[in-house]
C-alpha positions, 0 to 999 in steps of 0.5 A: 108822527102826530106832531108832524100831522099837527104842524101840517095842519097848522101851516095849512090853516095859516096859509095866506090864501085861506085868509082872504074873503072875496069882497068889493071896493065898497064893502071894504072894512079896515084891517079885515083881510080881503080879496078884490077882483078887478082891474088896474085903472092906472099906475100912480107911483113906483109902489102904488096903483089905482084898482077898480071894480064895478063898485068903485076904485081905491089906491093899492100900496105894494110897498118897496117892490117892482111894479108888476102890473100895468093899466088895464091888467085884470088882477086879484088884490089880497090885502087890508084896508088901512083906516087912514085917509086917503083910503088905501089897501096895503096889498099882501099879494097880487094874483095876475090873470095868468094865475101868477102870485106876486108876493108883496109882503107887508114891510110897513108892519 
């Protein structure tokens, strides 16, 4: 029974939803888990879009996944800033305005 409780507690602590700290585009730090709330400015490719909030805009890479958003959509992006140029967030999850969570994973690791 204790082992089961430990496994359950560990899985809750490892939950990706708990790892992302709400921040803004201008405060992003490389490799730090971040949650950004704003809108899709424009879709630039089948796997990339430009996200914007009140502090700026940044490219978001979703990997080899179907693009689930369009220009003007309100979203939350959970991911990490890469340290290469151009500045780009590698998304792990997109949370759509209706609350739907789209897992886009990290196939680039």
